[in-house]
N, C-alpha and C positions, 0 to 999 in steps of 0.2 A: 498415556500419551495420545491415544486415539481420540479421546474426548476433547483434548486441547486442540488437536488438528481439526476436528469437526467444527469446533467453535471458531477457529481461525478462518476456516473456509467460508463459514457463514458471514463473518465480519468482512472478509475481503470482497465477497460478492456485493454486499451493500456499498462498500467504498468504491469498487470498480465501476459499478453502475452510475454512480454520481460523478466520478472523475472523468469518464469518457464524454460526459455531457458538458464539461467545462468549456467555455468559449476558447481558451488558449491552449487546450490540450491537442497535441499533434498525434501522440500514440501512447498507449498504456498497456503494458504487457506484464503478466505475472508468470514467472517460471518456477517450477518445482524441480529440485534436483532429482535426476534419475538414480542417483547413488545414495541419497539421504532424503527420505520422504519428509523429514522435518525441516528441511532447508528450502526457503523461498527467496526469490529475488523479484522485486518490482522494478521494472525498467520503464521509465516514464519520460516523455518528451513534451516540452511546452514551447509555445511560440516565442516567448521571451521571458526575461526575468520577472516582469510584472505578472505574467500568467502563472509562473511558478509560485510567486509570493501569494497570489490569490488562492491557488490550490492549497498551499501550506497553511493558510489562514481560514480555509473553508470549514464549515461546521462538520461536514462528513469526514474530512481528514482528521480533525480534532477528536471526533467521536471514535474513529478507528484507533488513533494513537492512544486514547485513554482506555480503550477496551482491551488492548493486547499486551500490556507490560508483563502480566503474570504468565503469558504464553511464550515469552521470548527467552531463549537460552542466554542471550547477551543483549546489551543495550542496542536499541534501534540505530542503525548506521545509515545516514543519508549523505550521499556524495553528489556533487554537481560537477558537470563537465562543460 
């Protein structure tokens, strides 16, 4: 498990660096559960729907999404509010 967590942490650093530089990004936060070190929540805010769609279609997001499936305990869950 530690090896997978290390890989995830490296991948998320690459993705976060790119995401916070996106023109429509308002905030980008990654939280790790204090009770379960394998649980992470990305909380992201975008200026508008177009900014979110640009993020979702960005190369760095696609690369991150492609790199992590074997690290996930369940399917990636993306919710919009």
